[in-house]
N, C-alpha and C positions, 0 to 999 in steps of 0.2 A: 858288409859296402859290397857292389858290384866289382867284379874283377874286369879291367881293361882289357886284359889277353883273351879271357873269354868272350868279352865282349868283340872283340876283333873277328874272334874267330868265327862267332853267329852273324856278325856282318858278312864275312866272305863265303860262308856256306847257303846263308839262307837270304840275306837282305840283298847281297849284291848281284845273284844270278836273277831275283825277279826285276832288278832295274838293270839291267845289263845294257839294255838299246838306251835309257836316257843316259849312263855312263859312256855310252860311247858316243854320242852327240855333244857332251859335254867336253870331250875332248879336244873338239876345235871351234865350241861355242861358248863365249862368258857373255850372257846379256841378262843380268837381273833386271827386274822391275823397280827394285825396292830396295832403298839403302836402308837399315832397319839399326839406329843407335839406341842400346840396350844397356841394362846394368851387367856388370861380371859375375851378379850373385848365381849361382848356382840353379837354383832354384825357378830362374826364369831363362827360356829355352825358346827362342826366336821363332827357329822351325816347327818346334812342337805347336805352339800358342796359334800359329798362324796356318797350321797344317800346310807349309809349304814345302816342295821337292828339293832335291840339289839344284843350286844354279839359279833358283830365283828371287832367294835374300843376299844381297851383299852385308856383312853384319860388321858391326863394331861394338865391341862392351868395352865401358870403363866402369870403374866403381862410382854408383851415384848416377850413370848414364849422363857423366858430365862431358860438355862440347866446350871448350876454351873458345873463347872470341878471337877472330883472327888475328892472326901476328906474323908480320913477313918471314919470322924464323921459324921454319916449319917443325913439328913434330909429327908423330905416327898419326894422329885421328887427323890432324888437318890433312895432311898427304893422303889417307884413306878416304877424307872426302870429298878431295878434289878428284882423285880417280874415279870413284863411284859416279859423281856430277860429269867433270869433264871429260872422262875418257870413256867409260863405259854407258855413260848416257841415263842411266837411274831417271823413272819419271814420279817418283816418290820419296818422300823421305820422313820415317817416323822415329819420332822421340819417344821411346815408351818408359814411364817409370813404373814403380811397383809398390806393393803392400809390404810393411814388414823390411823397409828398404833399411840396413845396417849405416849406411853412408848420412841416409837425411836424419837417421834416429839420434846418432853421435849429432849430428847438427843441433838438432832440436833440442837436445837435452845438453847441450852444453859440455859434453863428455870431455875429458882432459886427455888429449891426442898427443902429449909430449911426449911419450913413446913411440909415435910412429909419425914424425914430423914429414914423411915424404906424403903420407894418407891427408895429414893436415891442410898442407900447402895445396894440395888437389883440389880439394873440398873447397876452397877459395873459390873455385867457376861456380859455386853455388851462393856467394853471397846476396846477392840480389833477390834471391828469392827467400834464403832466411831472414831479411827484412822485411818482405812484404809477407810472410807467415806470420801469422799471430799465436803468442804465448807458448811456444813449442809444440804447437798441432800437428804431430807428423803427416799426418794425410793432408791437411791445406799446406804442409810445406814440401810433401810431394808433388802434388800438382802444382804448385808455384815454379818448384825446378825444373819440370819438363817446360813449363811456358819460357821460363828464363835459359834453357838450353836452346831452345826452338829461336830466341832472340840472337842469341850467341851464334847458330848455325845460320843465320841470314847475314852474319857480316861476312861471311867468307865469300871471296869475288865470284867462286865458280859459281855457288851458288845463287847469287845475287843477278848474276847475268842470266840463269837459267832462268832464274823466278820474272824476270823482268821481261823476259822472253814468252812468259805465261806456259812455259813449259815443263814445270816443276812444281809439283805442289808439296809442301809439310804439313805433318800430323803429329799430333799429341795425344799419347794415350796413356793410359795409367793400368796396369792388368795386377788382380787382384788374386793373390795366390792361392786364398781359402777357398775362391768358390769359384776360379776359372774364369771369371766375368773381365773385359775388357772395356773399360770406358773411354770414350774419344772425348778430347776435352774441346770445348769450343775454339775457336781459332780466332784469336783476339788479333789486333792489328801488331803486326811484329814490327817493333821500329829497332831503330841505330840505336846502340848502343853507344854510351859516352864512353871515353877514355882509352 
């Protein structure tokens, strides 16, 4: 297992000096171009997958890359989306699912989550995807889930305003852990969800 303190020492002695000018600029500027919403899974590292430098991505990671549909009572995900879109002015949002997703596997297989009631409650944000996917096919569920979360994202007022102005694009990706490939899903029309 990687020792975090050794990692910090390596960063401070080897990585930071090579990027000191970048970090100096970042002390006065925070202008990421992309909001990247991905899974909390430790195998999925947005900056590594996209070869991004510090400051280029604003990242939200949640179990199952889930984005609750907008509700007026703010939560951390909604507040982070609003900040990225309305304050930082990101130009694009990526929702990225991935292969071997534990959350989607649990849903597809109908696993008993009574010992993890908060996880079970959280996974309800994928109910529409589970309904659309056939016969417990995890790969299909992962793709439907990305599309469902894009639809949820479109319900957020800051996102809707910027999309209406034509200066914010939404993208759905699926990262394959074993091959390193990233599949961009065809962008279906994002409709307002009922309810």
